[in-house]
N, C-alpha and C positions, 0 to 999 in steps of 0.2 A: 665515419662511424667507428666507434671504439671497439677494437677487436677483443678487448678484455671483458666486454659485457656479454658474458656467456649465459645460457639458460641456468647453469648451476648458480652463477652469481645472483641472477634475478630471483631464483628460488630461495637462496640464503637471505637476501634482502627482505623477501616476503615473510620468511620465518621470523626474522628479527622484528619486523613490524607487528606480527601477530603476538610475539612475546611482550612487546612494549604495551600493546593494547590490553593484553591480559593483566599485566601489572597495574595499569592505570584504571581499568574499568572493572576488574574482578578481584584481584588479590588485595589491593589497597583498600577498597571499600569493605571487603570481607574482614580484614584486620581491624578496621575501625569499628565495625559492628561487634566483633568479638570483645574488643576492649570496652565498648560503650554500652553493651547490652545490659549489664548489671546496673550501672549508674542511671540509664534510661528507665529501667524498671523501677528503681527506687524513687526517681523523680515523679514518675506517673502515679505511683501509689501514694506519694506525699501530696500531690496536687492534681486534681482532675483537669485543670487547664493545661498542664504539661502534656497530657495525652494528645492534645491537638497542636500545641506549640512546637513540640519536638518533630512531628511529621512535617509541619510547615517549614521548620528550619532545614529538614532534609530536602524538601522541595526546592528551597532556595539554593542549597548546595548543588543539587542536580541541575537546576536551571543555569547556574553559573558555569557548570561543567559544559553544558550544551553551548552556552555563549562562547566560552573559551575555544571550543572545538570550531565553531563557526568563524571566529576571528582568526585563529591560527591557520586553519586550512582553507579559509575563504570559500566555504561551502557549508550548506546546512548538514547537521549530523545525519548519519546513515540510519536506516531503520533499526539496525542492530544496536547502535549507540542509544537510540531512543528507548529500545526495549530494555537494555541493561539499566538505564536510569530509572525506568518505571519499576523494574524488579527490586532495586534497592529501596525505593520508596515503599514498595509493598513490604519488604522485610522490616523496615522501621515501624510501619503501621502495625504489623503483626506483633512485634515486640511490645509496643504500647498496649495493644489489645490484651495480650496474655498477662500483662502486669496488673490489669484491672479485674476486679470480681465481675464475672459475666452477667450478674444481675444488675449492674450499674447501667443507666441509660447511655452513658458515654461509650460503654463497651459495645452496645448495639450499633451506635453510629460508626465506631471504628471498624466493626465487622462489615458494614455496608461499604465503607471506603476501601477496605482491603479487598472485598469482592470485586469492586469496580476496577481497582488497580490490577488485580489478577487477570481479569478479562482483557483489559487493555494490553497487558504484557503478552498474553497469548496471541492476541490479534497482531501486534507488531512483529512478534517472532514468526508467526505464520506468513505474514506478508514478506518478511525477509527471506525465509526459506523458499517461498514461491518465486521470488525474484532471482534465485540461484539458477533458474533455467536448466536444472538437472533433474533426472528422475528421482534420486533419493531426496533432494530438496522438496520436490513437489509432493512426494509421498508423506514426508514429515509435515508439510503444510496442511495436507488433507487431514492427517491425524489430529493436528491441533484444531482444525475447524470442527472436526467431529466432537472433540472434547468441549469446545465452546457450545456446540449444538446440544450436547447432553446437559451442560450446565443451564442453558437457556430453557430446556424442557422442564427441569426441576423447579426453576424459578417460576415459570408459567404455571406449572401444576400447583405450587404452593399458593400463588396469588389467586388462582381460580378456586382452590379449596377454601381460602379465607372468605371469598365472596359467597360460596355455597353455604358455609356454616354461619354466615353473617358475623364474621369477626374481622371486618375490614379495619385495618390500622394504618398508621403512617408507613410502616414497612411494606404494606400491600401496594400502596401507590408508588412507593419508591421502586418496588419490583417492576411495575409496569414502565416506569421511566427508564430503568436499566435495560429492559427488553427492547424499548424503542431505540435506545442508544446502540445496542448490539445490532439491531436491524439496519440502522443508518450506517454504522461502521462496516457492516458486511457488504453493503451495496454502494458505499460512498463513491468509489471510482466509477461505477456504472452510472450512478445518479448524476455526477458531474459531467461525464462524457455525454450522457443522454441529453442533459440540459443544453449543452453546447450545440449538439446536433439539432436539437429542436429549434433553437434560435435561428440557426442557419437555414434550416428547412422552411421555417415560417417566412423568412425574407426572400428565399430563392424560389420565386413563383414563376420564373420564365425558364424555358427549356430550349436547348440547342443541341447540335450533334458535335461531339468531339472525336478526336483521333488519338489513339495511343501511340506515343512517340518512342517510349523506352521503358523497360523494366529495370529498376536499379535497386541496389541494397545500400543502406546507409548504416554504418557502424558507429556507435557512440558508447560512452561509458555511462552506466547507470549510477545510482546513488552510492553503490558500494565499489565503484571503479572497475566493474566487470564489463567486458565488451558485449554489446547487444546489437544485433543486426535486424533492422526493420526493412521490409521490402515494399516498394511503391511503384505505381505506374504513372509516368508523366503523360498528362492528357492535354492536348492543345485544342482550343475552340475559338470561334470567331463570333464577335457581336458588333454589329454596326461598322464592319470593315476593320475593326481592331482585333488583333490576335492576342489571346490570353492563354494562360497555362495554369493548370491545377494538378493536384495529385490525388491518388486514391490508394488505399491499402490493397495489396494483393496477397492472398494466402500463400505461404511458402510451398505448401504441398501442391498448390494449383500450378504455379509456373514450373515446378519440377516435373509435374505430370505431362504438361503440354509443351514445355520448352519456352524460353523467353521470346524467341522469334515468332512463335505462333500468335502472340498478342500484338506485336508491332504492326501498325496500320489498321488495326481493328477499330470499328466505330463504337462509341459508347455515349449514352445520353449524359448531358451535362446540365445541371440545374443551377441557375444563377440569379442574383439580385438585380432586377431591372435598373435600380438606382445606382448600383455599383457592380457592374458586370465582372469585376475581378474577384468578387466575393461569390465563390461557386463551390460546388461539390459534385462528386459522382458516387454511385453506389460501389460498395466494396466488391472487388473481383474475387469470385470463388470458383469452385469446380463446375458450377452451373452456368458459367459465363457463356459458353458456346451453345447453351440451350436457349439463350435469349434471342428473340426475333430481331432485336435492335442491333445485334452484333453482326458483323460481316463474316459469314460462315464459309466463304469460299477459301478452300485450302488447295495448295499445290499438290498434285498427285506425285507420290514418290518423294 
């Protein structure tokens, strides 16, 4: 191990990486916008088609940036990189919108596109802050979700108002589509996770008894290369004389409260697919585990 690799060196390296990222994803795009804002405005005022071609060109540039990130780093862009790309798309769209008379039909379309990009930016940024796994990050994420909620409320209010006064237009239906997109984005992770669990639960129609072998934590890097530890219980079960093993999530606060040794050897129901016994699951272990009649509640005194 290199003795020169000190915490100070790692901190300096991280600071250099942050400065490079700021130059690449913030300062350079900002400089381009400042230099191109006036030419973009003149082009949009001279041709309505330019109001859409220029944002499309910006989209292509951002897409190439994401592609280059993927190729060079051999992983998909982080949520923050996605958010920054969407922000610059939003900035270009706003410049094009401001260059047009607001009475123009194209201006209305650009306003809708800008609104969708703004919501997407807030969502990506909120998910990134939530993934920080720190109290300030989660507070900021909640604040961003509140902002999205307020925006959604006003969009819904205006759409309902249009229906009440019988002034339903294209924008009214677009508002409902945007609201549907917001709802799907808000619950996308839960929807995907729920769909996977539902498929497994539908196929796992047989039940047997498993035994908890071990409580372990697995540390991995998330999309932003931050260490994240997930805790699982290894569960062994037997079907037709063959021994299998599965895992289930255990809440961190649960094993801290009772201790890891309290769970080892405890029995837990295992639900498996009769056609493929290796395809199985168990319920998540939480603080009510020892309240379950299926668990072995015998504990050693003292």
